[in-house]
N, C-alpha and C positions, 0 to 999 in steps of 0.2 A: 569306415567310408575312404575312401581315396581321394585326396584332392584333384585329381586328375583323370575323372574318370569320365565319359564321353558327355555327358551331359552334366553334369556339376554345372549349377548354377542357372540350371535352366526352370521353368516351372511349368504345369500342366493341371488345366482345368480337366478334371475330370469329369463330366456329366452320364458315366455309364453304368449298367448295373448287368447279372446274371455272368457271365464267366466270358463271352469273346474280347465286349470292351475292357472290363477290369482285369484280365488277366495282359492285353495288349499294353495297357499303360502300366501294368507292372514290372514287364520287361525296362519300362523308361526308370522306374522309381531305381532299378537295382545297377542302372548304368548310371544314377547318379540326380536325376532330375527331383525336382520337389512337388510333386504330385497331391493335389489337393480334390478331393474323393466329397461331389455337392451329394450328398444325399438328401430326400425328401425326411421333414423332421417327424419325427414320434415312428416311422415309418423303417426309412432304409433302404438298402439294396435288396431286394427279394430272395438272394440268396446266402443273406444271414440266416437263412432257418431253411433253406436248400439242403436234402439228404443228412436233416440231422432229427434227434430226437431231441434234443438239448433247447431251451430254452432263453439262451444267454446274445443270442444274436450273433453268434460266433461259432457256425458249424462252420464245418472242416474244409464245403469247398469255397465259403469268402476270403476263410482264410490263407489260403493258398492262391488265391487270383488278386490280394488287396496287401500284403507284405510291403513294408516302408513308406503307404500312406498316410495324410494325415485328412482327418475326416471334418469335415462343415456341415451341417444340419440346415436347413432352409428350405423355406416355401414359395417354391417358385414362382408363384401364382399371385404373390403379395406384392402391391405396388412396391415396397421399399426393396423388397430383393434385387430388381434393377440398380439400385446402388450399389448395391454389394460386390455383384458380380463384375457389374463395371470400373470398382474398381478394382479389382481381383484383374481384370483383365489387361487393365495397364500393366500390371507387373507381370505377366503372362506372356509363353512361349508362342502355346499350342491350349488349343481344347477340340476335346473329343467328347463327343456324343453318341447314345445308340438310339435313342426316342424314333417311334416309329416317324418316317419320313411326312414333314408338315407341325409336328408336334414343337417342335424348340423351338420353330419361328412363327408359331404360334405362341408361346411366352416370351416374345421378345427378345431370342436368343441367339438367334439362327444365323449364318455365314455373312450375312449382308451386312446385318445391325452389329453383330462383331466389328468385322471390318472397317466400316465405316466409323468405329470408336478407334480401332488401333489396324492400320492397312496392311502391315508385314505377320500380320497371325496366321500360324498354319493349324487349320481347322478341320478335322478328320470327321465323319460321319461313318459311322456301321450301321448296315441292315441286313434284311433277308434278298430283295432283291434288287436293289442300289434307291437313288433317291430320287429317278424319275422312269418312266418306261411302264409299261400297261399293266405291270405286277405290283408297282412300286411300294404300294398301300398294303399291300396283304400281311399279316401278323406271319411271321417266319419260327421257325422253333428246330435246333437240329434234326430230329427225325425227320420230319415235314421234306428240308432240303436234301437229306440223303435221298430221300425217294423223292422228289421231282429234279435232284443233280444228275438220275442215273445211276448213283453209288447203287444202291441196294438191288439194284436191274444184272449188280453183276457179283454180287454176291449173297454164297448160297450152295444149297444144293438143289440137282436139279431132281431128287426127291421130293423135297419138302420146300421150295419155293426160296425166294428172297429172304434175307435178314437187314437187318441194320447192324452197326457196328456197336458194339458192347462200351463203348465209352463217345464221348462229346467229341465225336470227330472231325464233323467241320463248325463245331465255335471253337477248338482250339486251334487251328489250323486258319481261323481267318481271327484268331488275336494276334497269331503270330507275323501273319497278312497283314495285317493294321497295324503292327509295330514297325515290322520294315518301313511302310509307307510312310508312316510318320517320320522315321530316324532318315527318311529319303528326304521328306519336303526339308525338316528341320536342317539337313546339313546343304539342302540348295539356296534357305533363307541364309546363310553363314556365305556363302558366296556369290549369292547376288543380291541380298535385302529383302530380297520379293515374299509375301507371306504366301502360301496355297490350299486350296480346297481338295481334299481328298474323299473320295466315295467309293467305300470297300464296304461287298454286299456278298452273305455268305456262301451267296450261289456261285459268284465267281471263286470263290476261295475255294469250293467242292469241287467248279472244273479243272483248277489250278492241282488237285490233289489228283486227279485222275488223269493228268495230262496224257500220257502214254496211250490209255486205252480210249481217249477222247478222242486224239487226232489220228489213234491209227481205225478208228470209227470213220471221223471226216475223210482221211484221206485215200484210204482201203474199202471203206462198207465193210468193213470187219468188227460182226454186232457179236461181245463177248458174251459166251454160254456161264452158267452156275456152273462150276468146278469145285464149290467145294473146297478144300484144303491145299487142292492139285494148286501145279503152279499154271498162270497162263500158257506158257508152253507147252503144256499136255504131254511133258517128257514123266514116264511113268515113273523113273528115280528119282524125282522129286515130289514130295507130296510127304503127309502126315503119316506115320505107322503107331501100332498099338504097341508098346511093348507089356512086356509081365506085371511093371507096377506102372504105367502111366503111358506116355505119347512121346516122342518126340520129331522135327521137323529136317527133315533132310533134301538138300539141294543137290541133288547130281545133274548139271546141268550139263558140262561139258563129258567130251567123250570122254577124258580120261579120269573123268568125275565118276561117269558111271561106272566105266569100268572096274574103278575100285571100289565103289559099292557092291556090286556083283562077285567082285575078288572075295569082298570083304563076309558074304554070307556063302559060300562056296562056290557059288553058281556063273563062273564068269564063262562059261560055255554059254549063259546062255546071253550075253554080253556077243561073243564071239557070232555067234547066230543074226544078231539082228545090231549089226555094226553104226549102220545110220540112224540118225534121230528117228528121221520118219517113221522107219523100220521098226522103230522101237514105241515110238507111238501106236501103229498098226498093232502091235503085240502087247496092247497095256494091260488085257487080260492073262496074259502069260508071264507077263513081268508082277503083276500082283500076286500071282498063284504064288511065288517064290518069294517075295519082297515079305508080305503077310505076315506069315506062320514062323518066316524066320526069326521076327522083331519080336512077336511075342514071345518067340520060346528065351527070353533073356532080359535083363534089367533095364532101363534107361541112362544108367550110370557104364553099363556094360558096354550097351550100344556107341556112346557118346566116345570111349575111349577108342573103341576098334575104328570107329570112321574117324576122328582124330587123326590116328595113326596111318593111316590111310587117305590123308588129305583130302577128304570129301569131308563137307560145310554140312553142320548140322545144330539144330539147340534142342534143348529140354523145352517142352513146354510148361512155363513153370507156373503157380500161381503167383497173385501181388507178394505173396508171405514170400516166397524165395524168391521174387524177382527183387523188393525191397531188401532184403540182406545177403543180396550178391556183391560180396567184396568192392567188384571191378564199381558196380552202382553208388557203393557207402565211397567210394573214393574220389566220385564226379560231385558235381555241387549241383545237380541237377536236385537234390533231394537237402534240403536247410532245416535244423534243428533252432527252433522256438519255444517259448516258455510254455505253456500249455495255459490259455487261457481259463481263469479264476484258480490255478493253481501254478504260482510264478516258479516253487521250486522243483515243477514238471518239464523235463524237457519232452519235446513232438516235434517227430519230421512233418513237412509238406515239403509238396512240390516248387519248387521256384522257377527257376534257371536254367535254360537246354545250350549251354555256351561253355565255355572256359575261355581266358584270356589273361595274359599276361604281358605288363602290370594294369595294376584296377581292373581287376578280375569283376563281375556283379556281383553286391553283396547285399543285404534286405540293411538296407537304413534303421529303423522299426520295425515292432508288431502291427502286424494289422490293428485300425485302429477301432475302438468299441464307435457304436453311434456318435455322429456330435464331440467325438474325444477331444478336439481338436478348434472346435469353434471359437472359443474368445481368445485363443491365442493367435488367430488369424486374425479376428476381428481387430484385437489390437495393435497388430501389426500394419491394420491398413489406416490408423489412425483413429480409431472411435475409443471414444471415452468408455468408463465400467459404469458412465449413466445412461450412454445412449445405447450400451450393451446391455442394460437392466431392461430399457426401454421395448428395444426390437423383442428379448424373452416376453414381454408384459403383451407387445401387440401379434404375439407367435410368427414373429416372423422368420426368427431361428431357434 
């Protein structure tokens, strides 16, 4: 790890689990922070078993959200847990939690309690709807927020209705939103010496992800329709087309691109007949009659080459197998190789970071932690003796 990463020397107490919180704190870990993941003894982060058939507590979804962290198991309801948390707090720069609003306060580790002990602490809470308001105590899951935020109302086909994304779009965007907010608060503390309370909600993040559509509705009253794979611009030259061996996304939005596309399929006459965007929208069915059979007549690779030569933006709709094997994606840092849990001689890849930087790029400090792997190490660093640690184990505190 570089000695000059953005968060080298900082410590984060991570009370989060599942996806949004853990992926947020992982971004800080990859930039040098010492992230201590506090997990329930005997159970741990529920993501350890999510989307996995294994019983080792190291599910792929857990691996990709907890790279570089240290794990401390603790019964937060036990009276002796408070001493451990507060000793850790004395060494920490930020606290991150994603309990249901009100829960961590009842445990005695809410913002006011933490700030009373450490006034300059950066304290971030991640929840579905925020820490206050009429819906703040409602449980929230990715799919529920996609539905409630309007995301699903603008995704899908008119014939079959709304659909949710095939990935956890709200969880992961909330993670990046939270990582940004925490980073900004840490920088503010560096400048002012003051801590800060951060309230990140999944609903807010969902609106941010839809900023163009939501703002268009609020300003112009425009309600998006279900357009399937068609462009929100409704241009018939921007859509997904079936080829003889797959599917291709074509983005012929500008006049020159639309003209080049129609030239590529031998129907430039159709563009000349409808040279203005509004004319082409009215003639959508006519364009579809020309475009659909043309693309179906040859392979995706053929059309990618033809459209590239014509200067028309296009991309094959790839499977995850194809996308992750793409040499450009392998060139980046978003995919990171780690030792497979239980098989140290086998390397596997997981998603880790969404950016590169030089010098001091994001790096994985250590593999994802086994449940409670660093409990004794962390307690020893806080001054606990072997006898005290043994007593804590016997009393089922750790």
